[in-house]
C-alpha positions in Angstrom: 96.7 119.2 130.1 93.9 119.5 132.4 91.7 122.5 133.0 92.1 123.3 136.1 95.4 121.3 136.5 95.0 121.3 140.3 92.2 122.5 142.9 91.7 122.6 146.7 89.4 120.1 148.5 88.4 119.8 151.7 88.6 116.3 153.7 84.9 114.8 154.1 83.4 116.9 151.4 82.4 116.2 147.8 85.6 116.8 145.2 83.0 119.0 143.2 83.5 119.8 139.6 86.7 117.9 138.6 89.0 119.0 135.7 88.5 118.5 132.0 90.8 117.5 129.7 90.7 115.7 125.9 93.0 113.4 123.8 92.9 112.8 119.9 92.3 109.7 119.3 90.9 108.4 122.7 87.6 108.4 125.1 87.7 109.9 128.2 86.9 107.2 131.0 86.9 109.8 134.3 89.3 110.5 136.7 91.1 107.4 139.1 93.1 107.2 142.3 95.6 105.4 140.0 97.6 105.0 136.7 95.2 103.4 133.7 92.1 103.4 135.5 94.0 101.6 138.5 92.8 102.2 141.9 88.8 103.5 142.3 87.1 106.1 140.3 86.6 109.8 141.4 83.7 111.9 140.4 82.0 115.0 142.0 80.0 113.4 144.2 82.9 111.3 145.7 83.9 112.4 149.4 87.2 113.4 149.9 89.0 110.8 152.0 93.1 111.0 151.6 94.5 113.3 154.3 97.3 114.5 152.3 97.6 115.9 148.7 97.1 113.6 146.2 96.6 113.2 142.3 94.2 112.1 140.2 94.8 110.1 136.8 92.4 110.2 133.4 91.5 107.2 132.1 91.5 106.8 128.3 90.4 104.1 126.1 91.4 104.0 122.3 88.7 104.7 119.5 88.4 102.1 116.9 88.1 103.5 113.3 86.5 102.2 110.3 89.2 101.7 107.5 87.9 101.3 104.2 89.9 99.9 101.1 89.5 101.7 97.7 90.6 99.0 95.1 91.3 102.0 92.5 89.7 99.7 89.8 91.1 96.4 91.3 89.1 93.7 92.2 86.8 94.2 95.3 88.9 94.3 98.3 88.3 91.5 100.8 87.8 92.4 103.3 85.9 95.8 102.3 86.9 97.8 105.3 88.2 96.9 109.4 88.0 98.8 112.3 91.5 99.2 113.8 92.0 100.9 117.3 94.1 104.4 117.2 97.8 103.7 117.8 97.2 100.1 117.0 99.0 98.2 114.1 96.7 98.1 111.3 97.2 94.1 111.2 96.4 92.9 107.7 95.6 94.3 105.1 92.9 93.9 102.3 93.6 91.8 99.4 92.9 92.1 95.7 94.2 92.3 92.2 94.0 93.7 88.6 94.8 92.1 85.9 97.8 93.5 83.9 99.3 95.1 86.7 101.4 94.7 90.0 100.0 95.5 93.4 102.3 97.9 94.8 100.7 98.5 98.3 98.1 100.5 100.3 98.2 104.4 100.3 97.0 107.3 102.0 95.8 109.2 99.0 94.8 107.9 95.4 97.4 106.8 92.8 99.9 106.3 95.4 99.6 109.4 96.7 100.3 110.4 100.7 102.1 107.7 102.4 102.1 103.9 102.4 100.6 102.3 104.6 101.7 98.3 105.7 100.3 95.7 108.1 102.6 97.1 110.7 101.7 100.9 110.2 100.7 102.3 113.4 96.9 104.0 112.8 97.6 107.9 113.8 94.3 109.1 112.0 91.7 109.8 114.5 89.0 109.4 112.1 87.4 107.1 109.9 89.4 107.1 106.6 90.4 105.3 103.3 93.2 103.5 101.9 94.0 103.3 98.4 95.7 100.3 96.1 98.6 101.8 94.0 99.2 99.4 91.0 102.2 99.5 88.5 101.4 98.5 84.9 102.9 95.5 84.1 105.7 96.4 80.9 105.0 94.9 77.3 102.2 92.3 78.0 100.5 91.7 74.5 97.1 90.3 75.6 94.9 88.9 78.9 93.8 85.0 78.9 91.5 83.4 81.3 91.9 79.8 82.4 90.8 78.2 85.2 91.8 75.5 87.8 89.4 72.4 89.5 89.4 72.3 93.3 91.5 69.6 94.2 94.0 69.9 91.3 96.9 72.1 90.1 96.5 71.8 86.8 96.2 75.2 84.6 96.9 74.7 81.1 99.7 74.6 78.6 101.3 77.4 76.9 102.2 78.1 73.4 103.3 80.6 71.1 101.4 81.1 67.9 103.2 80.7 64.6 106.7 79.8 66.3 109.5 78.2 63.9 111.7 78.1 66.7 112.0 76.9 70.1 110.6 78.8 72.3 111.0 78.5 76.4 108.4 80.0 78.9 109.1 81.6 82.1 106.9 82.8 84.9 108.0 87.0 85.1 105.5 88.5 87.2 101.7 89.0 87.9 100.3 89.7 92.0 100.0 85.8 92.3 103.6 84.4 90.4 104.5 83.0 93.6 101.6 80.3 93.7 102.6 79.0 90.1 105.3 76.6 88.5 105.6 76.5 85.0 107.7 74.1 82.9 110.0 75.9 80.4 110.5 73.6 78.0 106.8 72.1 77.7 104.9 75.4 78.7 102.7 73.4 81.3 101.2 75.6 83.9 100.4 74.4 87.1 99.8 75.4 90.9 102.2 74.9 93.3 99.3 73.6 95.7 96.2 72.0 95.1 93.6 74.2 95.0 91.6 74.0 97.9 87.7 74.2 98.9 88.3 77.5 100.7 90.0 78.8 97.3 86.5 78.2 95.3 86.1 81.4 93.1 89.5 83.0 93.7 91.4 84.9 91.0 95.0 84.4 90.8 96.9 86.7 88.1 100.3 85.6 86.9 102.5 86.8 83.9 104.4 84.3 81.8 107.0 85.2 79.0 108.0 83.3 75.9 111.3 84.1 74.5 112.8 82.1 71.4 116.4 81.4 70.5 116.7 84.6 68.9 115.7 86.7 71.8 112.5 87.8 71.1 110.1 87.7 73.4 106.6 88.1 74.2 104.3 88.4 77.6 100.7 87.3 78.2 98.8 87.7 81.6 96.6 85.1 83.2 93.9 85.2 84.8 93.3 82.2 86.7 89.8 81.6 88.4 89.4 78.3 91.0 86.2 76.4 90.0 84.4 73.2 91.5 86.0 70.0 91.0 85.3 68.4 87.7 84.1 71.4 86.1 87.7 72.6 84.6 89.3 71.1 81.3 92.8 72.3 81.1 93.6 73.1 77.7 96.1 75.3 75.6 96.9 79.1 76.1 98.3 81.0 73.3 100.9 83.8 73.2 100.9 85.6 69.9 104.4 86.4 68.4 
């Protein structure tokens, strides 16, 4: 609330000292003759020209606050931070990944504490602040494997269960990037759905594959797939130990 909320002024003389006011998350932009910074600005030196009682309106500009992303043992967030205006939605949030874990969103406190922030969440913290990645461990994975895919290609490798003495089927069952992959259940051939683009160079994708034999025994593997320059990747066998 302004202090004072009103004052008596005299036609043809200066307004003199004007009211003070504050608003969390905003910078005060002066007093104006119409709402939202409309009309003309009135200062202490402005002469009174209105011949009736009238109202002056505060103008406010939303402050921008720096939001920093803490990956909590994940890969370096991209971007590492961004500026968001107060009372605006956060918009697109940083991307990160972690082998053996599923990403469970950005939160206002470590280890999934506080409240979750999505791209549609409205910023209500009137200060620079940090968001923390929450991770959920993938169940029952036995190992982490690394593979590569070349720019312009889709082939990642062929899955095989070591020591298998029965028929084994393979299925993509998780990972932060599982939607990017396709897998032939019978042959174990793992591929990207779309060829890696030059802009993807250096990206790392994570996918979980489960092997199951005819007696319902299963084994899981987390595969880290790195996009490398054209002609530098050789597709090979990725073993799941059963």
